[in-house]
N, C-alpha and C positions, 0 to 999 in steps of 0.2 A: 492751427496752433502747433508749434514744434514740440518735440518730445520732452525737452528740458522744461519748457514752460508748463506743459501738461503735468509733469511730475511736481513742479512747484505748486501748482493749483491744488493737486491732490493732497500734498503735505499741508497746505494752508487749511483745507477743509478738515483734515484730521485734527490739526491743532485746535481750530475753533470748536470742533465737536467736543473734544476732550475738555477744553477750558470752560465751555458753557455747561456741559453735562454735570460737572462737579457742583456748582451752585444750585442747579436745578434739583439735584438729588437732596441737597441740604434743605432747600425750600420745601420739597415734598415731605421730607421727614418732619419738618416743623409744622406743616399744615396737618399732618396726621396726628401729631402730638396735641395740637390745639383742638382737634376734633374730639379728643378724649376729655377735655376740660369741661367743668360744669357749665360754663358760659355757652358752650356749643349746644346745649339743650334748647336754646332759643332757636326756633325754626328759621329765622332770617340768617342768623349766624351760621347754622348748620348748612343752609343752602349756599351761602357765600363760600364757605370752606370747600364744599363739594365742587363748586364751579372752579375754584382755584386749583384744586387737586386734579380735576379733569383736564384743565388747560396745561398744567405742568406735565402731566402724563403725555398729552398730545405733543408737546414740545420735545419730550424725551424720545417719542416715537419718530419724530422728524429727524432728530439727531442720529437715531439708530439707522435710519435709511441712508444717511450720509456716510455711514461706515462702509457701505457697499460701493462707494465711489472708487473707481480704479483708473489708473493712467492707461490710456489706450494709444 
């Protein structure tokens, strides 16, 4: 891959990372708020919210690793 194409790919990764990270952050915040609601006392609801939170955090970690992508 030529240098210009490589730079384009890195910029695309950065843009996607930024654009996806924002809604993930909002979703994580909403899940955390829902976990504080009385309905979250139900064990099934609590477990579902924990699964959602764990997966959102995992997605954010993947995006954080993409931050390390550099043009070579």
